[in-house]
N, C-alpha and C positions, 0 to 999 in steps of 0.2 A: 504493500501499500505509500502512494505517495505522499508526501507531507507536502503542508503549505507555509512559508514564514510567514508569520504576521508581519514584517518589516516591508515583503514583497508585495504584499494586499496593501498598507500605508503606501507603497511609493506608483503602483497603480493606478490608487484612487484618489491619490494626491494627499490623503488626510492631514489635519492638524496633529500632531500630537502636543497634545494639552501637560501630559506628564507620563513620563516614561520610566516600569520599573528596572530596577536592577534586570530582569528577567527580559526585557524586551529584544532585544536583540536572538536573544534565544529559542520566542515562545512559537512554538509548532502551531497550526491550527490542525484538527484531525479529522474536522465535520466543516462541509459547507454549509447545514443547519444555523441559525442564529435564534437569541429569545427576545422576546420583549419584555421586562421585567417588570408587568404591573402587578401581577399576582405576588411577587415578592414585598414590593413596595406596600402589599396591602397585608403584608406578614405572612404569607402563607410559605413555607421554605421546604415543603415534601418534592421530593424528585424533582429539585430544582435544576436542570441542564445547566450547572455551571462550566463544561465544559466548553459550549458555543459563545463565540461573540456575544454582548449583548447590546440590547440597539434602546436606549433612549427616544423617544419622537415625542410630539407634541402631546397624547395623551399620555401619556406617563410622565411628561415633565410637569403637566398642568395638575397631575392627580395628587403628586407628594410636595407640589408648590401649596396646595390647601391645607395639607396637612401641619398641625400644629410643627413648630421648630422643635421642639424636644423629642418628638414622634418620628418624623422624618428623617432627624438625625441615628435616632437609633436602628430604622430600619435599615437605612446604608449604612451604622455600623456592624450589623447581621449579614447585610449584601456580600462586604467586601472580606468577612473572613473567608469566603468561598476562592479557591484559585481561578479565577475567571482570565481567561485571556486578554479580554481588554472592554472598558466601556465605550462606544460610541455616542457619542449625540449628533443627533441629524438636526437639520435648518439650525446650524451655525448658533444653536441654542446656548444663552448665558449656563456659565456654570457656577453656582455656589462657592464662596471661599472654604463653606465648611465643606461644601463632599471635594472638592480638590484638596483640604487638610488631610479628609481620612482619606483617600486615597493614595496619599505620599506615607502615611502613617500605615496604613498597609500594605505599601507596593503594588500598588495597581496601577494599569496603564491605563490613561485616560486619552480617547481622539477624538478629534470633531469633526464634523463634516458640512458643508452648504446645503448638498441637497437634500431633496425633501426624502419621507422616512422609508416610502415604497420605491422610489430611484433606489435608495441608495442599497434597500436588501438587495433588490435586482442585482443591480451591479456589483456586491458583495460576492451573491451566490455564482455568476459568471466567472468572475478572476477567482473566487477558492475552489469554485470548480476545474475550471483549468487547469489549476496547479496540481490539484489533489487526482486529477482522471490519469489514467495510464498513458503512456505516449512511445512512440516508437520514432522513427527518420527513414524516409525513403528516399532513393534516387530517383528523381523522375520532376515532374511540370504540374502544377492545377493552376487551371484557368475555370474561370466561373462561364457560362456557358448558355443563353437564356437564362440563367435563373440557377442551372445546374452546377453541380464542383463536378467538374472534370477531370481525373486523375492520368496523365499520360504519362506507361512507364514503357519500359524497354532498354535493350543493351543502348550502351554509350557512341555517341554519330549516330544515332538513328532516325535522328532530324525530330526530338520531340520540343527542344527549345524554337525550331525554325517555326512550326508549326503553332508553338504557342503564341509567337512573333505574328504569323498569318492571322491567327483567331482575334487579335489586340487590333490590327490592323482594320478588321471587318469589326470594329466594336465592342468584343468583349474584353474581358476582365483580369489580368494576370494576379493570382495568388499567391504559388513560390514558384521559383526557374531553380532547377538543379536535386536543392534540397527540399524535402516537402516534412515539415514534421505534424505527424497524425497523432492528433488524440480522443479517447474515447471518452465521451459524455453521454447523460440521458436522454439529448436529444438524436445523436449519431457520432459521426465519425466527425471529426472539423480537425483540418487542415489548416496551416500556416508555412509563414518560413522565419528560417533564423532571422536575427533583427541586423545583424550585420549587412548580410544580405538583399532584404527585402528589397523590393519592387528594381532588385537588378538583371539582367540577362545575359549570357554568354552566347555572342553566334558566331560560330570558326567562321575566320576570314574577315571577318570586321572586327572583334574586340567584345566588349562590354560594353552594355546599354543604361540607361537611366531610362528604364519605361514610363513612369511618373512624369520625368521632364521631357521626353521626346513626344506623349500621348496625352498629358494631361491627368488632374485629378482621379477620372472618373475613365482609367485605363488599368486602374489597379484597384486591390483588396486587401487589407491586412489578415484574412482571415475568414472560410466559407464550409461549408460543410461536403462532403464526397459521396457523391449521389451516382457516378459512373467510373469505370476504372477502363482505360481505352491501353489494351497493351499492343506496342508496335514492336514488327517482327518481320526480320527481310523475307521477300515472298520467296516460297518455296514450292516451284509447280510440281514437284511428286506431292504436296499435302491438299488434303480435301480441305478447304473452307468452307464456313458455313454459308449457305447460300440464300436459305427460307429465314432462319430465325426462330426456327420453333423450338430450338432446344437454348432454356437459358441456360448461362453460365455464369458462376460467382464465383468474387475472391473473397478469400477468409481476412480480414485484416482487425486485430483485438479483439477478435471473437463475432465479428460484424461482417454479414455476410452483403457482400457489396455487388450488382452488378455489371459483367464480363465484356468488354467486347474484343476482339483479337482481328486489331489491325495489319495486313499485310499490306507492305511499302515495298514499291518500285517507282520507275523512274515514269512520269505522266498521271500519277495518281495526284489529285486535288487532296490531300489528308485534311486540310482546313474544312472545308467545304462536307467530306465525310465525318469528319467530328462533328460538325455541325446537326449533319442529318443524325448522329446518333443518338444527342443528344434532346432532341427534339421527339425521334423515336420514341427513347426511354420516358420521357414525360409525358408522351401518348398512353405506354403500357402504364403507366403510375394511375393516370384516370381510367384504366381498363379500358382502354383500345390496342389492341391488337393487329395493326395489319395481318402477319404474316398467318396469324391463326384466322382470323376473318376469309381470309383468298382459301386455305384450305376447307374449312367449313363450308365456304363457296362452290368448291369443286367436288366436294367428296356432296354437298345434296346435287349437284347437277348430276349426277353418275347413280347415286345410289338413293335418293328423294331424302325428302325432309322428314320422313320417321326413323331414317336409320340414326340419324345426328343427333335426334330425342332420344 
C-alpha cells in the first residue's frame, strides 16, 4: 500500500501552515477519507476516526463559536488528545488564539485553505487518492482523442510520437510522451507525464518539441483516463490480423481490463486517422453500438431468417 505525505498534500493544494507539529514533515496519510468533527465538538468521542484529516467548515465553526468559551476549550482539549494528522480550516476562517495555543501545547498541525469546504474536500480526495494509488510506468504515448484517453504502445522507433504529433495537429491533446505514469483510482486508470518532461515530445530528425508552446494550451492535458490501448507493431504479411472486430481484445494494467487494438504499421497507412477511427468506434461500443456485430447479425438474418438470431 502506497502512502501519502502530508507535506505533498500541502504543496499540491497550496495550504497555509498555521502551526506545524514536530511530526509535520514525517506525517503519513493512510486514507483519502476525511472527517468533519461536528460530533466530536458536541462531546461524542466514541468511534472517532482520528486517523483521517479533520476539516472545519462553516457549520462546525459556527457551532463551536456559539458554545460558552469554557466548554469549547474543553472540547478542543479532548479533541487534541488524539494524534490527528492535521486540522484544516476551510474558507480562510479565523483561528482563535485559544485554539492555536492548544494546538501548540498538544503538538497538532493546523492548516488553512481559502476554498469552500465541499471544494476543499473534493480536491483533497483527488490529491490524496492519487498519492495512495498503485502506480506503474510504461514506455508509450498517451493522447486525448475525442475525449477518450488512447495509450499508444509499441517498440521503439515504431512511430508512436509521430502519430501523436499528427493527432495533435488534427486538434487532439497530448497528455504524455515517451513515459506514461499510470495510477489505479476509484474511477479507473489515470495516466500522466513525469513533471520534468511534461508537454515535451521527441521527434527523430527534428529533436525536442514543446507542444504547448507550438500549438497552444488547448493542445495539452496534464492527466487523463485510459480508455483504449493501441499496440503498434510492424506489418507481418504472415500474420492474420483482425478484419471484422467481433473478437474483443483486452490488456490488463494494474488489474484493470482495457480494450486493446493491434495496429499493424507499414508505409502508406494513415496511422493518425486510424487511431481517430478506433477511438470513435470504441466510443460507439460504450454506447452499445457495435458495427461488426450489427453487420454479422444482418448477414445471419438474410441467410437464416430472423427467428434463428432470436
